[in-house]
Wavefront OBJ file of the C-alpha trace (Angstrom):
o trace
v 123.507 291.200 50.917
v 120.351 289.642 52.321
v 116.659 290.570 52.529
v 115.018 289.295 55.724
v 111.299 289.424 56.548
v 110.692 289.453 60.283
v 108.228 286.882 61.549
v 105.559 289.224 62.928
v 101.835 288.430 63.022
v 101.073 291.026 60.335
v 103.675 289.728 57.915
v 102.744 286.096 58.487
v 99.102 286.872 57.676
v 100.150 288.843 54.592
v 102.249 285.948 53.276
v 99.435 283.478 53.942
v 97.000 285.703 52.044
v 99.190 285.307 48.944
v 98.037 281.684 48.730
v 94.337 282.437 49.246
v 91.892 280.652 46.913
v 90.050 283.932 46.597
v 91.800 285.419 43.609
v 90.956 289.008 44.571
v 92.289 288.582 48.108
v 95.460 286.914 46.841
v 96.102 289.637 44.272
v 95.525 292.438 46.803
v 98.008 290.778 49.175
v 100.482 290.420 46.323
v 100.182 294.123 45.453
v 100.470 295.141 49.115
v 103.681 293.134 49.509
v 105.109 294.696 46.331
v 104.374 298.219 47.583
v 105.998 297.377 50.911
v 109.127 295.631 49.666
v 109.846 297.777 46.567
v 111.344 300.800 48.433
v 113.287 298.401 50.671
v 114.910 296.775 47.620
v 115.785 300.202 46.222
v 117.470 301.127 49.513
v 119.464 297.897 49.574
v 120.600 298.301 45.972
v 121.674 301.929 46.487
v 123.721 301.179 49.611
v 125.613 298.122 48.393
v 129.406 298.611 48.224
v 129.642 298.196 44.463
v 131.185 300.012 41.497
v 127.728 301.131 40.354
v 127.244 303.156 43.546
v 130.285 305.299 42.809
v 127.922 307.240 40.542
v 126.028 310.195 42.004
v 122.268 309.711 41.670
v 120.263 312.328 39.814
v 116.554 311.613 40.222
v 113.933 312.589 37.657
v 110.231 311.926 37.179
v 109.482 308.668 35.379
v 107.497 310.529 32.680
v 110.234 313.140 32.148
v 112.924 313.365 29.471
v 116.010 314.126 31.601
v 118.850 316.414 30.562
v 121.863 318.134 32.140
v 123.063 321.717 31.529
v 126.787 321.052 31.106
v 127.880 324.589 31.954
v 126.838 324.003 35.582
v 129.167 321.007 35.884
v 132.285 322.710 34.533
v 134.301 325.703 35.640
v 133.648 329.005 33.912
v 137.056 329.016 32.255
v 137.092 325.391 31.152
v 137.489 324.461 27.497
v 134.623 325.166 25.116
v 134.197 321.488 24.222
v 134.269 318.522 26.589
v 134.160 314.735 26.219
v 131.162 312.931 27.679
v 130.899 309.129 27.847
v 127.455 307.535 27.939
v 125.520 304.413 26.904
v 122.299 304.263 24.942
v 121.504 300.663 25.940
v 122.399 298.591 28.982
v 125.723 296.855 28.424
v 126.276 298.636 25.123
v 129.520 300.145 23.916
v 130.042 303.509 25.685
v 130.028 306.382 23.223
v 132.333 309.375 23.453
v 130.331 312.513 22.647
v 132.091 315.861 22.187
v 129.744 318.483 23.618
v 130.046 322.258 23.961
v 129.947 323.251 27.632
v 127.085 325.660 26.989
v 124.740 322.925 25.795
v 121.935 320.802 27.199
v 122.980 317.148 27.341
v 120.093 314.723 26.855
v 120.478 311.607 28.999
v 119.948 308.267 27.281
v 118.170 305.967 29.737
v 117.481 302.232 29.655
v 115.577 299.693 31.749
v 117.142 297.005 33.910
v 114.503 294.433 34.812
v 114.138 291.109 36.569
v 111.398 288.613 37.436
v 111.019 285.955 40.116
v 108.379 283.377 41.085
v 107.926 280.899 43.954
v 105.403 278.130 44.642
v 102.179 278.990 46.449
v 102.713 276.193 48.949
v 105.538 278.157 50.566
v 103.229 281.120 51.106
v 100.484 278.859 52.500
v 102.991 277.437 55.021
v 104.247 280.940 55.973
v 107.750 280.206 54.716
v 109.106 283.734 55.102
v 112.618 282.462 54.372
v 111.640 281.413 50.835
v 109.914 284.747 50.182
v 112.944 286.616 51.562
v 115.337 284.648 49.356
v 113.175 285.396 46.318
v 113.423 289.149 46.881
v 117.133 288.814 47.615
v 117.504 287.261 44.164
v 115.620 290.215 42.652
v 118.059 292.677 44.214
v 121.065 290.562 43.213
v 120.062 290.392 39.555
v 119.553 294.164 39.336
v 122.869 294.808 41.086
v 124.657 292.403 38.738
v 123.328 294.220 35.677
v 124.246 297.586 37.187
v 127.776 296.352 37.920
v 128.363 295.160 34.357
v 126.979 298.364 32.867
v 128.912 300.644 35.237
v 132.220 298.827 34.784
v 131.896 298.945 31.001
v 131.401 302.713 31.079
v 134.030 303.406 33.741
v 136.765 301.347 32.083
v 136.140 302.824 28.643
v 136.335 306.378 29.984
v 139.550 305.597 31.896
v 141.268 303.771 29.034
v 140.797 306.746 26.699
v 141.354 309.517 29.263
v 144.160 311.817 28.139
v 145.080 315.261 29.434
v 148.126 317.370 28.591
v 150.187 318.656 25.694
v 153.262 316.438 25.907
v 154.721 315.347 22.577
v 154.905 311.828 24.030
v 151.290 310.621 23.858
v 151.710 308.050 26.646
v 152.651 310.832 29.081
v 149.196 312.371 28.629
v 147.194 309.251 29.414
v 145.737 309.014 32.907
v 147.105 305.477 33.375
v 150.723 304.477 33.909
v 152.550 301.404 35.150
v 153.759 300.719 38.661
v 157.432 300.980 39.549
v 157.826 297.198 39.641
v 155.767 294.636 37.771
v 153.121 292.967 39.882
v 153.797 295.139 42.916
v 152.162 298.129 44.604
v 154.268 300.271 46.931
v 154.070 303.770 48.416
v 155.992 305.154 45.469
v 153.140 304.187 43.123
v 150.513 305.835 45.318
v 152.717 308.919 45.639
v 153.006 309.221 41.858
v 149.238 308.768 41.536
v 148.750 311.768 43.838
v 151.019 313.816 41.569
v 149.379 312.599 38.357
v 145.841 313.535 39.393
v 146.979 316.989 40.534
v 148.660 317.607 37.180
v 145.515 316.503 35.389
v 143.373 318.935 37.386
v 145.293 322.083 36.525
v 143.463 325.299 35.726
v 142.409 326.274 32.209
v 145.806 327.968 31.636
v 147.730 325.003 33.033
v 148.412 326.663 36.393
v 147.251 326.203 39.958
v 143.433 326.100 40.161
v 141.682 328.500 42.482
v 139.324 327.335 45.214
v 139.207 323.698 46.330
v 142.162 321.510 45.381
v 141.326 318.342 43.483
v 142.917 315.090 44.508
v 142.673 311.337 44.889
v 139.863 310.230 47.220
v 139.167 306.570 46.353
v 141.120 303.612 45.008
v 139.442 300.503 43.576
v 141.730 297.480 43.779
v 141.847 293.700 43.695
v 142.405 291.423 46.738
v 145.980 290.933 45.542
v 146.687 294.666 45.864
v 145.192 294.666 49.363
v 147.601 291.805 50.064
v 150.460 294.032 48.882
v 149.334 296.795 51.249
v 149.088 294.381 54.170
v 152.564 293.148 53.273
v 153.995 296.614 53.898
v 153.852 295.686 57.589
v 156.746 293.242 57.047
v 158.041 293.854 53.504
v 160.244 296.673 52.195
v 158.288 299.641 50.853
v 160.813 301.205 48.482
v 160.936 300.553 44.754
v 163.222 297.533 44.903
v 163.131 295.279 41.876
v 164.453 292.024 43.375
v 164.567 290.317 46.784
v 167.512 291.257 49.002
v 169.476 288.605 50.844
v 169.362 288.452 54.629
v 173.030 289.404 54.856
v 174.202 292.979 54.604
v 174.088 294.449 51.073
v 177.169 293.865 49.001
v 179.008 296.534 47.115
v 177.264 295.480 43.895
v 173.859 296.210 45.343
v 172.629 299.715 44.613
v 170.322 301.871 46.643
v 167.391 300.975 44.376
v 167.338 297.318 45.387
v 168.160 297.599 49.072
v 165.024 296.973 51.114
v 163.838 299.831 53.315
v 161.125 299.113 55.870
v 158.287 301.487 56.680
v 158.418 303.379 59.995
v 157.344 301.290 62.968
v 154.221 303.399 63.551
v 152.939 302.833 60.006
v 153.795 299.113 60.137
v 151.915 298.732 63.421
v 148.847 300.475 61.978
v 148.808 298.222 58.910
v 149.413 295.140 61.056
v 146.500 295.975 63.383
v 144.012 296.907 60.620
v 142.519 293.703 59.234
v 140.183 295.314 56.709
v 142.328 298.375 55.817
v 139.397 300.628 54.774
v 141.733 303.587 54.234
v 145.370 304.027 53.298
v 147.201 307.371 53.405
v 143.871 309.199 53.451
v 142.550 307.305 50.395
v 139.467 305.098 50.764
v 140.066 301.565 49.500
v 137.387 299.514 47.745
v 138.251 295.855 47.318
v 136.445 294.333 44.321
v 136.807 290.651 43.439
v 136.188 291.401 39.748
v 139.532 293.271 39.690
v 142.781 291.379 39.237
v 144.682 289.527 36.525
v 142.256 287.647 34.293
v 139.173 288.832 36.181
v 136.020 290.296 34.641
v 136.583 294.043 35.050
v 140.272 293.739 34.222
v 139.309 291.963 30.995
v 136.940 294.803 30.111
v 139.733 297.341 30.544
v 142.149 295.225 28.489
v 139.582 295.032 25.681
v 138.720 298.730 25.485
v 142.394 299.737 25.915
v 143.775 297.283 23.362
v 145.032 300.041 21.058
v 146.434 302.327 23.761
v 150.103 302.389 24.813
v 150.690 303.283 28.470
v 153.933 304.521 29.982
v 156.111 302.024 31.838
v 156.288 304.500 34.703
v 154.989 308.013 35.289
v 157.160 310.533 33.388
v 159.628 307.810 32.318
v 159.213 307.820 28.491
v 160.782 311.271 28.233
v 163.902 309.752 29.814
v 164.175 306.859 27.424
v 161.488 304.518 28.737
v 158.956 302.650 26.635
v 155.186 302.622 26.280
v 153.094 299.545 25.495
v 149.574 298.180 25.692
v 148.336 296.392 28.788
v 149.516 292.782 28.973
v 147.602 289.649 29.962
v 149.663 289.357 33.154
v 148.888 292.907 34.322
v 145.986 294.377 36.267
v 144.431 297.825 36.563
v 143.964 299.885 39.736
v 141.364 302.645 39.381
v 141.724 305.934 41.236
v 138.832 308.392 41.631
v 138.373 312.014 42.589
v 134.858 311.957 44.044
v 134.998 315.638 44.927
v 134.339 316.310 41.240
v 130.816 315.804 39.868
v 131.880 313.463 37.110
v 130.143 310.092 37.507
v 126.409 310.731 37.132
v 123.528 308.250 37.308
v 120.133 309.542 36.226
v 117.381 307.358 37.707
v 113.611 307.538 37.256
v 111.411 307.878 40.351
v 107.915 306.395 40.397
v 105.338 309.163 40.863
v 103.081 306.950 42.999
v 105.539 305.338 45.407
v 108.494 307.742 45.186
v 110.821 304.754 44.799
v 113.581 304.278 42.243
v 112.826 300.569 41.974
v 109.369 299.551 40.749
v 108.122 296.146 41.911
v 104.904 294.883 40.307
v 102.733 291.822 40.958
v 103.151 289.377 38.074
v 100.100 287.133 37.598
v 101.194 285.098 34.583
v 101.970 282.081 36.825
v 98.941 282.321 39.155
v 96.509 279.774 37.692
v 98.342 277.252 35.502
v 101.565 276.793 37.448
v 100.249 277.607 40.927
v 103.009 280.131 41.547
v 103.348 283.682 42.832
v 105.413 286.008 40.646
v 106.909 289.500 40.813
v 108.379 291.721 38.140
v 110.809 294.523 39.005
v 112.535 297.200 36.948
v 114.628 300.315 37.283
v 115.124 302.967 34.610
v 118.479 304.703 34.651
v 121.174 306.234 32.519
v 124.867 306.572 33.393
v 127.537 308.908 32.079
v 131.025 310.200 32.774
v 130.892 313.964 32.407
v 134.555 314.624 33.155
v 137.217 311.922 32.848
v 139.736 314.093 34.708
v 138.334 312.460 37.829
v 139.764 309.091 36.712
v 143.340 307.829 36.978
v 144.862 304.370 36.988
v 147.928 302.281 37.708
v 148.783 299.183 35.718
v 150.589 296.679 37.929
l 1 2 3 4 5 6 7 8 9 10 11 12 13 14 15 16 17 18 19 20 21 22 23 24 25 26 27 28 29 30 31 32 33 34 35 36 37 38 39 40 41 42 43 44 45 46 47 48 49 50 51 52 53 54 55 56 57 58 59 60 61 62 63 64 65 66 67 68 69 70 71 72 73 74 75 76 77 78 79 80 81 82 83 84 85 86 87 88 89 90 91 92 93 94 95 96 97 98 99 100 101 102 103 104 105 106 107 108 109 110 111 112 113 114 115 116 117 118 119 120 121 122 123 124 125 126 127 128 129 130 131 132 133 134 135 136 137 138 139 140 141 142 143 144 145 146 147 148 149 150 151 152 153 154 155 156 157 158 159 160 161 162 163 164 165 166 167 168 169 170 171 172 173 174 175 176 177 178 179 180 181 182 183 184 185 186 187 188 189 190 191 192 193 194 195 196 197 198 199 200 201 202 203 204 205 206 207 208 209 210 211 212 213 214 215 216 217 218 219 220 221 222 223 224 225 226 227 228 229 230 231 232 233 234 235 236 237 238 239 240 241 242 243 244 245 246 247 248 249 250 251 252 253 254 255 256 257 258 259 260 261 262 263 264 265 266 267 268 269 270 271 272 273 274 275 276 277 278 279 280 281 282 283 284 285 286 287 288 289 290 291 292 293 294 295 296 297 298 299 300 301 302 303 304 305 306 307 308 309 310 311 312 313 314 315 316 317 318 319 320 321 322 323 324 325 326 327 328 329 330 331 332 333 334 335 336 337 338 339 340 341 342 343 344 345 346 347 348 349 350 351 352 353 354 355 356 357 358 359 360 361 362 363 364 365 366 367 368 369 370 371 372 373 374 375 376 377 378 379 380 381 382 383 384 385 386 387 388 389 390 391 392 393
């Protein structure tokens, strides 16, 4: 992500005016640049491929006290009470609130802010690259705070998501383990399709009317993308151990004999370097996912007291359930057809922008610098955790 100011005559003159000895001229130029670049920063932040942008934006006036009528976000025959996850402060512990569907949910909002300053000499020399890098840093800091806040909320909602009436508690959780430790094969994705359909049953536990819910997005680590790429030359069945190059012996069972994917599928995987989609599911590769990585650590922390099934529907057949281990990682599946992940964001009444950038004059005289202060007011919540599923690999 990069902010670039084009070297046009108008922009060069504007940058030079920032370093004017006339304080009024310099301040007017500083305000003009803030009004110009503020909406651009908001656009960049909202279009970045990050976890925070999985949330649907709900704009409200900056002077308003936003709320959501829950009955409009749930089916008519849904349960009378629902679980809503939200945060009252940025980075705080997400709170699970049990709300009646016929209620008005007040949205707790918070401010994410940042400040940046650069030396006046760069403006006097028309160094547009330094000014561009300064605003890039502004966007990066806001995006970093949004990522941490969003991941905290998303992982907490997923770790505690439970739907169903099975006597085995681990069968009801939305997360389960992959068929083989440390691997991701078609069998795991297939079971994830089944799990999310079972979760999204009707209010009587039957087939829902209207649009069918299903898996639309999968957030994974680079290692899982590596597993998917490996399907071009590795077996795709649920084998537990490597198979020798020679023909299988009599002691080898069907479960550990390698079966390759069809040539057409292998060719498609082999030719797709980025793999943006797999079996109709959009893939989002996030470096913070993976064993020992930041978002995986968040999930391990909030799910420390939860026991997940070793495999989907296995515990009823004698399997075990246990908490997530230090050597395991989480894959997050989403149903974005459901209005579940909501982000309420304040819109400035003057500029119409979600991100407010203001000229900061605290450095002007003593330190001979030009400063800017930016902030965004938002509130995030998970209205329906039935849109979240996960695989522990």
